[in-house]
Residue frames as a rotation matrix with the C-alpha (Angstrom) as fourth column:
MET 1
-0.661 -0.501 0.559 -18.60
-0.377 0.865 0.329 7.04
-0.649 0.007 -0.761 1.91
SER 2
0.415 0.776 -0.476 -20.03
-0.894 0.248 -0.374 4.92
-0.172 0.580 0.796 -1.04
TYR 3
-0.426 -0.445 0.787 -19.66
-0.311 0.890 0.334 1.31
-0.849 -0.103 -0.518 -2.11
LEU 4
-0.628 0.180 -0.757 -20.19
-0.723 0.223 0.653 -0.95
0.286 0.958 -0.010 -5.19
LYS 5
0.062 0.676 -0.734 -21.75
-0.250 0.723 0.644 -3.93
0.966 0.143 0.213 -3.37
ILE 6
0.124 -0.030 0.992 -22.62
-0.991 0.042 0.125 -5.17
-0.045 -0.999 -0.024 0.18
LEU 7
0.268 -0.173 -0.948 -21.04
-0.128 0.969 -0.213 -8.61
0.955 0.178 0.237 0.98
PHE 8
0.480 0.029 0.877 -21.36
-0.795 -0.409 0.448 -9.03
0.372 -0.912 -0.173 4.69
SER 9
0.428 -0.357 -0.830 -18.99
0.401 0.899 -0.179 -10.97
0.810 -0.256 0.528 6.88
PRO 10
0.999 0.009 0.048 -17.92
-0.038 -0.468 0.883 -10.41
0.031 -0.884 -0.467 10.44
ILE 11
0.474 -0.876 0.089 -14.31
0.367 0.288 0.884 -11.43
-0.800 -0.387 0.458 9.62
ILE 12
-0.361 -0.619 0.698 -13.49
0.905 -0.053 0.422 -10.38
-0.224 0.784 0.579 6.01
CYS 13
-0.959 -0.008 -0.285 -13.91
-0.047 -0.982 0.185 -7.12
-0.281 0.191 0.941 4.19
ALA 14
-0.358 0.919 0.167 -17.62
0.428 0.320 -0.845 -6.59
-0.830 -0.231 -0.508 4.26
MET 15
0.765 0.644 -0.023 -17.97
0.346 -0.440 -0.829 -4.08
-0.544 0.626 -0.559 1.35
ILE 16
-0.248 -0.737 0.628 -16.08
0.952 -0.306 0.017 -2.40
0.180 0.602 0.778 -1.41
TYR 17
0.473 0.266 -0.840 -15.60
0.600 -0.795 0.086 1.23
-0.645 -0.545 -0.536 -0.32
SER 18
0.135 -0.479 0.867 -14.59
0.736 -0.538 -0.412 4.47
0.664 0.694 0.280 -2.00
TYR 19
0.548 -0.080 -0.833 -13.02
0.673 -0.549 0.496 7.42
-0.497 -0.832 -0.247 -0.19
GLU 20
0.746 -0.412 0.523 -11.08
0.139 -0.672 -0.727 10.58
0.651 0.615 -0.444 -1.03
ILE 21
0.461 -0.674 -0.577 -7.52
0.699 -0.126 0.704 11.19
-0.548 -0.728 0.413 0.25
GLU 22
-0.476 -0.660 -0.582 -5.99
0.233 -0.732 0.640 14.45
-0.848 0.169 0.502 -0.58
GLY 23
-0.057 0.530 -0.846 -8.68
-0.701 -0.625 -0.343 14.98
-0.710 0.574 0.407 -3.14
LEU 24
-0.625 -0.206 -0.753 -8.11
-0.717 0.535 0.448 11.68
0.311 0.820 -0.481 -5.00
VAL 25
0.529 0.810 0.252 -10.78
-0.847 0.523 0.097 8.97
-0.053 -0.265 0.963 -5.04
ILE 26
-0.696 -0.708 -0.121 -9.53
-0.682 0.705 -0.196 5.71
0.224 -0.054 -0.973 -3.90
GLN 27
0.496 0.854 -0.159 -11.25
-0.740 0.511 0.437 2.33
0.454 -0.099 0.885 -3.71
THR 28
0.649 -0.114 0.752 -10.81
-0.493 0.690 0.530 -0.84
-0.579 -0.714 0.392 -1.59
GLY 29
0.624 -0.483 0.614 -7.60
0.625 0.780 -0.022 -2.59
-0.469 0.398 0.789 -2.71
ASP 30
0.825 -0.367 0.429 -6.02
0.104 -0.648 -0.754 0.53
0.555 0.667 -0.497 -4.36
VAL 31
0.220 -0.848 -0.481 -2.39
0.963 0.267 -0.029 1.33
0.153 -0.457 0.876 -3.39
ILE 32
0.991 0.010 -0.133 -1.35
0.053 -0.944 0.327 4.56
-0.123 -0.331 -0.936 -1.48
CYS 33
0.261 -0.948 0.180 2.07
0.847 0.136 -0.515 5.72
0.464 0.286 0.838 -2.59
THR 34
0.968 -0.002 -0.252 4.15
0.161 -0.765 0.623 7.99
-0.194 -0.644 -0.740 -0.40
ARG 35
0.301 -0.936 0.183 7.49
0.085 -0.165 -0.983 9.60
0.950 0.311 0.030 -0.23
ASN 36
0.244 -0.261 -0.934 9.59
0.947 0.272 0.171 9.33
0.210 -0.926 0.313 2.95
GLY 37
-0.668 -0.653 -0.358 10.09
0.737 -0.647 -0.196 12.37
-0.104 -0.394 0.913 4.99
LYS 38
0.653 0.718 0.241 8.67
0.701 -0.694 0.165 15.88
0.286 0.061 -0.956 5.50
PRO 39
-0.289 -0.781 0.553 10.78
0.441 -0.621 -0.647 19.10
0.850 0.057 0.524 5.38
ASP 40
-0.184 -0.017 0.983 11.22
-0.381 -0.920 -0.087 21.32
0.906 -0.391 0.163 8.31
ILE 41
0.720 0.314 0.619 10.68
-0.692 0.269 0.669 18.77
0.044 -0.910 0.411 11.20
LEU 42
-0.219 -0.913 0.343 13.58
-0.914 0.315 0.256 16.55
-0.342 -0.257 -0.904 12.59
PRO 43
-0.169 0.093 0.981 11.95
0.020 0.996 -0.091 13.19
-0.985 0.005 -0.170 12.17
GLY 44
0.844 0.535 0.047 10.83
0.073 -0.027 -0.997 14.15
-0.532 0.845 -0.062 8.69
GLU 45
0.454 -0.761 -0.463 14.41
-0.890 -0.363 -0.276 15.09
0.042 0.538 -0.842 7.69
PHE 46
-0.375 -0.640 0.671 15.66
-0.624 0.710 0.328 11.72
-0.686 -0.295 -0.665 9.00
TRP 47
0.167 0.526 0.834 13.16
0.261 0.792 -0.552 9.92
-0.951 0.310 -0.005 6.86
LEU 48
0.854 -0.020 -0.520 14.17
-0.466 -0.474 -0.747 12.03
-0.232 0.880 -0.414 3.77
LEU 49
-0.144 -0.977 -0.159 17.61
-0.974 0.112 0.196 10.54
-0.173 0.183 -0.968 4.17
VAL 50
-0.383 0.007 0.924 16.23
-0.112 0.992 -0.053 6.94
-0.917 -0.124 -0.379 4.50
GLY 51
0.654 0.753 0.078 14.25
0.016 0.089 -0.996 7.56
-0.757 0.652 0.046 1.36
LEU 52
0.344 -0.656 -0.672 17.41
-0.927 -0.349 -0.133 8.28
-0.148 0.669 -0.729 -0.65
LEU 53
-0.598 -0.600 0.532 18.33
-0.571 0.784 0.243 4.56
-0.562 -0.158 -0.812 -0.14
ILE 54
-0.103 0.613 0.783 15.31
0.378 0.752 -0.539 3.38
-0.920 0.241 -0.309 -2.11
PRO 55
-0.849 -0.324 0.417 15.29
0.478 -0.137 0.868 3.47
-0.224 0.936 0.271 -5.83
GLY 56
-0.325 0.731 0.600 12.82
0.672 -0.268 0.690 6.02
0.666 0.628 -0.404 -7.35
ASP 57
-0.665 0.182 0.724 10.65
-0.351 -0.932 -0.088 8.69
0.659 -0.313 0.684 -5.97
ILE 58
0.475 0.866 0.155 8.21
-0.595 0.186 0.782 6.42
0.648 -0.463 0.604 -4.17
ASP 59
-0.533 -0.808 0.253 9.41
-0.679 0.229 -0.698 5.07
0.506 -0.543 -0.670 -0.84
HIS 60
-0.889 0.310 0.338 6.53
-0.186 0.430 -0.884 3.52
-0.419 -0.848 -0.324 0.85
VAL 61
-0.551 0.800 -0.235 3.14
-0.354 0.031 0.935 1.97
0.756 0.599 0.266 -0.05
ALA 62
-0.760 0.529 0.379 -0.13
-0.262 0.284 -0.922 1.18
-0.595 -0.800 -0.077 1.97
LEU 63
-0.787 0.607 0.112 -3.42
0.364 0.310 0.878 -0.22
0.499 0.732 -0.465 0.76
TYR 64
-0.646 0.694 0.318 -6.78
-0.761 -0.615 -0.207 1.29
0.052 -0.376 0.925 1.25
LEU 65
-0.925 0.366 -0.104 -9.36
0.380 0.903 -0.201 -0.97
0.020 -0.225 -0.974 2.83
GLY 66
-0.382 0.829 0.408 -12.35
-0.504 -0.557 0.660 1.14
0.774 0.047 0.631 3.96
PRO 67
0.447 0.783 0.433 -14.74
0.853 -0.519 0.056 1.94
0.269 0.344 -0.900 5.52
GLU 68
0.989 -0.016 -0.146 -13.97
0.023 -0.965 0.262 5.67
-0.145 -0.262 -0.954 5.66
GLY 69
0.646 -0.750 -0.140 -10.24
-0.726 -0.548 -0.414 6.16
0.234 0.370 -0.899 6.04
ARG 70
0.586 -0.306 0.750 -9.18
-0.380 0.714 0.588 2.70
-0.716 -0.630 0.302 7.17
CYS 71
0.522 -0.581 -0.624 -5.93
-0.740 0.056 -0.671 1.59
0.424 0.812 -0.401 5.54
ILE 72
0.898 -0.356 0.257 -3.33
0.116 0.757 0.643 -1.14
-0.424 -0.548 0.722 6.18
GLU 73
0.561 -0.797 -0.223 0.46
-0.636 -0.242 -0.732 -1.16
0.530 0.553 -0.643 5.76
SER 74
0.720 -0.561 -0.408 3.59
0.682 0.679 0.270 -3.14
0.126 -0.473 0.872 6.86
GLY 75
0.521 -0.586 0.621 5.91
-0.330 -0.809 -0.487 -0.85
0.788 0.049 -0.614 8.66
SER 76
-0.454 -0.865 0.216 8.09
-0.553 0.083 -0.829 -0.91
0.699 -0.496 -0.515 11.78
ARG 77
-0.362 0.439 0.822 5.30
-0.791 0.322 -0.521 -2.55
-0.494 -0.838 0.231 13.86
GLY 78
-0.829 0.053 0.556 4.69
0.269 0.911 0.314 -5.09
-0.490 0.410 -0.769 11.18
VAL 79
-0.682 0.642 0.351 1.30
0.376 -0.104 0.921 -5.42
0.628 0.760 -0.170 9.47
THR 80
-0.637 0.473 -0.609 -1.06
0.535 -0.298 -0.791 -2.89
-0.555 -0.829 -0.063 11.11
PRO 81
0.161 0.754 0.637 -4.24
0.928 -0.335 0.162 -1.00
0.335 0.565 -0.754 10.16
PHE 82
-0.704 -0.239 -0.669 -4.47
0.508 -0.827 -0.240 2.76
-0.496 -0.509 0.704 10.48
SER 83
0.355 0.901 0.248 -6.92
0.897 -0.253 -0.363 5.56
-0.265 0.351 -0.898 9.54
VAL 84
-0.837 -0.414 0.358 -6.67
0.527 -0.787 0.321 8.58
0.149 0.457 0.877 7.44
GLU 85
-0.197 0.820 -0.538 -9.05
0.787 -0.195 -0.585 11.03
-0.585 -0.538 -0.607 9.08
LYS 86
0.454 0.574 -0.682 -11.06
0.100 -0.793 -0.601 13.47
-0.886 0.205 -0.417 7.04
GLY 87
0.850 0.018 0.526 -9.23
0.509 0.228 -0.830 12.53
-0.135 0.973 0.185 3.95
ILE 88
0.755 -0.635 0.160 -6.05
-0.602 -0.769 -0.213 14.39
0.258 0.064 -0.964 5.02
TRP 89
0.536 -0.702 -0.468 -2.70
0.576 0.710 -0.406 12.55
0.618 -0.052 0.785 4.92
ASP 90
0.514 -0.446 0.733 -1.14
-0.689 -0.723 0.043 14.03
0.511 -0.527 -0.679 8.15
ALA 91
0.190 -0.536 -0.823 1.73
0.106 0.844 -0.525 11.72
0.976 0.013 0.217 9.00
GLU 92
-0.737 -0.484 0.471 2.48
-0.285 -0.408 -0.867 13.49
0.612 -0.774 0.163 12.22
LYS 93
-0.233 0.758 0.610 -1.03
-0.973 -0.177 -0.151 12.79
-0.006 -0.628 0.778 13.52
MET 94
0.710 0.453 -0.539 -0.95
-0.543 0.840 -0.011 9.20
0.448 0.300 0.842 12.44
THR 95
-0.212 -0.964 -0.162 2.16
-0.628 0.262 -0.733 8.27
0.749 -0.053 -0.661 14.31
ALA 96
-0.232 0.282 0.931 0.27
-0.904 0.291 -0.313 6.76
-0.360 -0.914 0.188 17.25
GLU 97
0.698 0.679 0.230 -1.01
-0.482 0.682 -0.550 4.13
-0.530 0.273 0.803 14.75
ARG 98
0.938 -0.291 -0.189 1.80
-0.077 0.357 -0.931 3.83
0.338 0.888 0.313 12.37
GLY 99
0.445 -0.852 -0.274 4.91
0.872 0.344 0.348 4.14
-0.202 -0.394 0.897 14.52
PHE 100
0.053 -0.649 -0.759 7.72
0.372 -0.693 0.618 6.48
-0.927 -0.315 0.205 13.75
LEU 101
-0.375 -0.185 0.908 7.17
0.916 0.080 0.394 6.76
-0.145 0.980 0.139 9.88
ILE 102
0.082 0.384 -0.920 6.89
0.009 -0.923 -0.385 10.26
-0.997 0.023 -0.079 8.57
ASP 103
-0.649 -0.259 0.715 5.88
0.663 0.269 0.699 10.47
-0.373 0.928 -0.003 4.92
THR 104
-0.559 0.376 -0.739 4.29
-0.470 -0.878 -0.091 12.63
-0.683 0.297 0.667 2.33
PHE 105
0.312 0.743 0.592 1.31
0.241 0.541 -0.806 11.54
-0.919 0.395 -0.010 0.26
HIS 106
-0.753 -0.570 -0.328 2.33
-0.193 -0.285 0.939 11.28
-0.629 0.770 0.105 -3.43
GLY 107
-0.388 0.606 -0.694 -0.60
-0.908 -0.125 0.399 9.51
0.155 0.785 0.599 -5.16
ILE 108
0.242 0.529 0.814 -2.69
-0.485 0.792 -0.370 6.32
-0.840 -0.305 0.448 -5.77
ALA 109
-0.792 -0.287 -0.539 -1.79
-0.603 0.509 0.614 3.39
0.098 0.811 -0.577 -7.98
SER 110
0.171 0.952 0.255 -4.74
-0.785 0.288 -0.549 1.42
-0.596 -0.107 0.796 -9.29
PRO 111
-0.780 -0.611 0.135 -3.71
-0.383 0.636 0.670 -2.00
-0.495 0.471 -0.730 -10.60
PHE 112
-0.253 0.774 0.581 -7.33
0.561 0.607 -0.563 -2.91
-0.788 0.184 -0.587 -11.45
LYS 113
0.386 0.440 -0.810 -7.68
-0.305 -0.768 -0.563 0.16
-0.870 0.465 -0.162 -13.76
ASN 114
-0.031 -0.317 -0.948 -7.63
-0.974 -0.205 0.100 -0.59
-0.226 0.926 -0.302 -17.37
LEU 115
-0.861 -0.257 0.440 -8.19
-0.242 0.966 0.091 -4.33
-0.448 -0.028 -0.894 -16.86
ASN 116
-0.446 0.794 -0.413 -11.77
-0.818 -0.174 0.549 -4.05
0.364 0.583 0.727 -18.11
LEU 117
-0.968 0.185 -0.168 -12.96
0.240 0.877 -0.417 -6.70
0.070 -0.444 -0.893 -15.67
PRO 118
-0.105 0.994 0.039 -16.72
0.357 0.002 0.934 -7.20
0.928 0.112 -0.355 -15.32
GLU 119
0.042 0.134 0.990 -18.01
-0.597 -0.791 0.133 -5.30
0.801 -0.597 0.046 -12.38
ASP 120
0.872 0.423 0.246 -18.87
-0.457 0.524 0.718 -8.27
0.175 -0.739 0.651 -10.30
GLU 121
0.620 -0.746 -0.245 -15.36
0.666 0.665 -0.338 -9.83
0.415 0.047 0.909 -10.97
GLU 122
-0.256 -0.725 0.640 -13.55
0.025 -0.666 -0.745 -6.56
0.966 -0.174 0.188 -9.98
ILE 123
0.396 0.400 0.827 -15.61
-0.796 -0.300 0.526 -6.40
0.459 -0.866 0.199 -6.82
ARG 124
0.991 0.059 -0.119 -14.67
0.008 0.868 0.496 -10.00
0.133 -0.493 0.860 -6.05
GLN 125
0.312 -0.947 -0.078 -10.98
0.699 0.284 -0.656 -9.48
0.644 0.150 0.751 -6.70
ARG 126
-0.112 -0.310 0.944 -10.82
-0.333 -0.883 -0.329 -6.30
0.936 -0.352 -0.004 -4.70
LYS 127
0.732 0.475 0.488 -12.35
-0.639 0.231 0.734 -8.18
0.236 -0.849 0.473 -1.80
VAL 128
0.826 -0.467 -0.317 -9.77
0.461 0.882 -0.098 -10.89
0.325 -0.065 0.943 -2.22
VAL 129
-0.164 -0.908 0.385 -6.87
0.391 -0.418 -0.820 -8.37
0.906 0.016 0.424 -1.98
ALA 130
0.011 0.186 0.982 -8.41
-0.750 -0.649 0.131 -6.64
0.662 -0.738 0.133 1.07
ASP 131
0.896 0.438 0.075 -9.18
-0.383 0.676 0.629 -9.94
0.225 -0.593 0.773 2.73
TYR 132
0.495 -0.804 -0.329 -5.59
0.582 0.588 -0.561 -11.11
0.645 0.086 0.759 2.25
CYS 133
-0.339 -0.619 0.708 -4.24
-0.070 -0.734 -0.675 -7.98
0.938 -0.278 0.206 3.85
LEU 134
0.320 0.523 0.790 -6.57
-0.824 -0.259 0.504 -8.20
0.468 -0.812 0.348 6.78
ALA 135
0.950 0.058 -0.306 -5.46
0.049 0.942 0.332 -11.93
0.307 -0.330 0.892 7.44
GLN 136
0.187 -0.973 -0.137 -1.85
0.586 0.222 -0.779 -10.67
0.788 0.065 0.612 7.83
ILE 137
0.445 0.038 0.895 -2.48
-0.438 -0.862 0.254 -8.20
0.781 -0.505 -0.367 10.58
GLY 138
0.854 -0.194 0.482 0.04
-0.472 0.098 0.876 -8.68
-0.217 -0.976 -0.008 13.44
LYS 139
0.805 -0.553 0.216 2.65
0.593 0.762 -0.260 -10.32
-0.021 0.337 0.941 11.29
PRO 140
0.342 -0.616 -0.710 6.21
0.303 -0.643 0.703 -8.77
-0.890 -0.456 -0.033 11.62
TYR 141
0.671 -0.223 -0.707 8.20
-0.633 -0.669 -0.390 -6.58
-0.386 0.709 -0.590 9.28
ASN 142
0.847 -0.364 0.389 10.34
0.484 0.829 -0.279 -8.51
-0.221 0.424 0.878 6.71
LEU 143
0.499 -0.732 -0.463 13.92
-0.422 -0.672 0.608 -7.28
-0.757 -0.108 -0.645 6.75
ASN 144
-0.457 -0.633 0.624 14.88
0.264 0.574 0.775 -9.83
-0.849 0.519 -0.095 4.04
PHE 145
0.093 0.534 -0.840 13.86
-0.592 -0.649 -0.478 -7.76
-0.800 0.542 0.256 1.00
LEU 146
-0.661 -0.387 -0.643 15.04
-0.750 0.365 0.551 -10.52
0.021 0.847 -0.531 -1.31
ASN 147
-0.922 0.387 0.002 12.44
0.382 0.911 -0.158 -12.84
-0.063 -0.145 -0.987 -0.03
ALA 148
-0.745 0.659 -0.099 9.29
-0.663 -0.717 0.217 -11.40
0.072 0.227 0.971 -1.47
GLU 149
-0.309 0.608 -0.731 7.54
-0.271 0.681 0.681 -14.71
0.912 0.408 -0.045 -1.43
SER 150
-0.949 -0.040 -0.313 7.28
0.272 0.399 -0.876 -15.06
0.160 -0.916 -0.368 2.38
ASP 151
0.011 0.937 0.350 3.93
-0.018 -0.349 0.937 -14.98
1.000 -0.017 0.013 3.96
ARG 152
0.212 -0.014 -0.977 5.32
0.931 0.305 0.198 -15.05
0.296 -0.952 0.078 7.51
SER 153
-0.025 -0.245 -0.969 6.57
0.528 -0.826 0.195 -11.41
-0.849 -0.507 0.151 7.40
PHE 154
0.369 0.343 0.864 6.21
0.930 -0.141 -0.341 -8.52
0.004 0.929 -0.371 5.13
TYR 155
-0.747 -0.406 -0.527 7.81
0.396 -0.908 0.139 -5.18
-0.534 -0.105 0.839 4.01
CYS 156
-0.353 0.733 -0.582 5.47
-0.290 -0.677 -0.677 -2.58
-0.890 -0.070 0.451 2.60
SER 157
-0.121 0.283 -0.951 5.41
-0.989 -0.114 0.091 -3.26
-0.083 0.952 0.294 -1.12
GLN 158
-0.953 -0.218 -0.211 5.72
-0.219 0.975 -0.018 -7.03
0.210 0.029 -0.977 -0.44
LEU 159
-0.639 0.769 0.018 2.25
0.127 0.129 -0.984 -6.83
-0.759 -0.626 -0.180 1.26
ALA 160
0.097 0.646 -0.757 0.77
-0.736 -0.466 -0.492 -5.32
-0.670 0.605 0.430 -1.79
TYR 161
-0.501 -0.488 -0.715 2.65
-0.848 0.442 0.293 -7.81
0.173 0.753 -0.635 -4.04
LYS 162
-0.992 0.055 0.116 1.30
-0.001 0.900 -0.435 -10.81
-0.129 -0.431 -0.893 -2.09
ALA 163
-0.318 0.940 -0.119 -2.21
-0.043 -0.140 -0.989 -9.51
-0.947 -0.310 0.086 -1.95
TYR 164
0.224 0.380 -0.898 -2.46
-0.905 -0.261 -0.336 -8.89
-0.362 0.888 0.286 -5.76
GLN 165
-0.769 -0.580 -0.269 -0.75
-0.638 0.723 0.266 -12.20
0.040 0.376 -0.926 -6.28
GLN 166
-0.704 0.562 0.434 -3.96
0.047 0.646 -0.762 -13.82
-0.708 -0.516 -0.481 -4.96
VAL 167
0.397 0.914 -0.082 -5.81
-0.006 -0.086 -0.996 -12.52
-0.918 0.396 -0.029 -7.99
GLY 168
0.323 -0.514 0.795 -3.01
0.852 0.524 -0.008 -13.19
-0.413 0.679 0.607 -10.56
ILE 169
0.936 -0.120 0.331 -1.73
0.036 -0.902 -0.430 -9.67
0.350 0.414 -0.840 -10.76
ASP 170
0.337 -0.884 -0.323 2.06
0.942 0.317 0.113 -9.46
0.003 -0.342 0.940 -10.55
LEU 171
0.974 0.048 -0.222 3.28
0.114 -0.948 0.296 -6.23
-0.196 -0.313 -0.929 -9.03
ASN 172
0.172 -0.985 0.027 6.93
0.134 0.050 0.990 -7.19
-0.976 -0.167 0.140 -9.51
THR 173
0.953 0.153 -0.262 8.00
-0.209 -0.292 -0.933 -5.61
-0.219 0.944 -0.246 -12.91
GLY 174
0.652 -0.751 0.101 11.66
0.754 0.630 -0.183 -6.66
0.074 0.195 0.978 -12.51
LEU 175
0.727 -0.431 0.535 13.11
-0.347 -0.902 -0.255 -3.35
0.593 -0.001 -0.805 -11.42
ALA 176
0.618 -0.577 -0.534 16.61
0.758 0.619 0.208 -3.90
0.211 -0.533 0.820 -10.15
MET 177
0.808 -0.502 -0.309 19.49
-0.268 -0.780 0.566 -1.88
-0.525 -0.374 -0.764 -8.59
GLU 178
0.759 -0.543 -0.358 22.36
-0.404 0.038 -0.914 -1.62
0.510 0.839 -0.191 -11.09
GLN 179
-0.111 -0.956 -0.271 25.32
-0.507 0.289 -0.812 -3.87
0.855 0.047 -0.517 -10.50
LEU 180
-0.602 0.007 0.798 23.64
-0.751 0.336 -0.569 -5.73
-0.272 -0.942 -0.197 -7.55
PRO 181
-0.711 0.234 -0.663 22.59
-0.298 0.754 0.585 -9.19
0.637 0.614 -0.466 -8.71
GLY 182
-0.548 0.601 -0.582 19.17
0.761 0.647 -0.048 -10.58
0.348 -0.469 -0.812 -7.45
THR 183
-0.852 0.270 -0.449 17.77
0.093 -0.766 -0.636 -7.17
-0.515 -0.584 0.628 -6.63
ASN 184
-0.680 0.682 -0.270 15.12
-0.538 -0.212 0.816 -7.65
0.499 0.700 0.511 -9.24
GLU 185
-0.453 0.542 -0.707 13.49
0.572 0.786 0.236 -10.09
0.684 -0.298 -0.666 -6.71
ILE 186
-0.724 0.263 -0.637 12.69
0.438 -0.538 -0.720 -7.12
-0.532 -0.801 0.275 -4.40
VAL 187
0.061 0.831 0.552 9.35
0.953 -0.213 0.215 -5.55
0.297 0.513 -0.805 -5.02
TYR 188
-0.863 -0.465 -0.196 10.06
0.502 -0.829 -0.245 -1.83
-0.049 -0.310 0.949 -4.95
PRO 189
-0.074 0.849 -0.523 7.43
0.527 -0.412 -0.743 0.75
-0.846 -0.331 -0.417 -4.24
GLN 190
-0.412 -0.196 -0.890 8.52
-0.503 -0.765 0.402 2.68
-0.760 0.613 0.216 -7.34
GLU 191
-0.997 -0.039 -0.061 7.64
-0.073 0.535 0.842 -0.26
0.000 0.844 -0.537 -9.66
ILE 192
-0.431 0.901 -0.052 4.11
0.815 0.364 -0.451 -0.37
-0.387 -0.237 -0.891 -8.35
TRP 193
0.126 0.379 -0.917 3.74
0.081 -0.925 -0.371 3.33
-0.989 -0.027 -0.147 -9.24
ASP 194
-0.561 -0.475 -0.678 5.51
-0.639 -0.271 0.720 3.05
-0.526 0.837 -0.151 -12.67
GLY 195
-0.988 -0.061 0.143 3.91
0.015 0.879 0.477 -0.33
-0.155 0.473 -0.867 -13.62
PHE 196
-0.399 0.916 0.039 0.24
0.917 0.399 0.004 0.56
-0.012 0.037 -0.999 -13.13
ALA 197
0.081 0.537 0.840 -2.34
0.385 -0.794 0.471 3.34
0.919 0.286 -0.271 -13.64
HIS 198
-0.303 -0.207 -0.930 -1.78
0.947 -0.172 -0.270 5.95
-0.104 -0.963 0.248 -11.08
LYS 199
0.575 0.536 0.618 -3.05
0.542 -0.815 0.202 9.39
0.612 0.219 -0.760 -10.06
LEU 200
-0.485 -0.874 -0.015 -0.69
0.644 -0.345 -0.683 12.08
0.592 -0.341 0.730 -8.80
ALA 201
0.208 0.538 -0.817 -1.76
0.918 -0.396 -0.027 14.33
-0.338 -0.744 -0.576 -5.82
């Protein structure tokens, strides 16, 4: 575990952390991108089919908070924290914390990369993103994908979108499903991957 700066608070994110997941270095606020499903196990095959309904290769996102492997996502249980132990993305072992989702680690998207922010400002903004996510713990899953502006409930990529909105970074690049008006209002996991610097596992 390493960090950029200590900023203690008993309620908000106390530090900016870095960690390795599947060999990729990730920092507080970065976005974990996954693909639904896992071959050769029945729940994994089900999630592979669900993933076919989502445009692109990326089906789900979570955010890294720290310390160690602590992350956060919005899934079937709403906004919940979970932990990636020993830097290994093992969806089957994480089901107790994450619910029934079985997914495969794909890579990391880093919206802060290439912004060339001063170090102290990047630290501040990463904390804002993390603190926003922490403040949403316990809120339910948002089934109205067209309402990405809600702060009462969240789907996975909406949580990332709203968190980054707090620092003036727009994760909605306008991706839409062909012949379906209004679907550009949805924040898709794929556009977070395509729209920002990323590292493939």
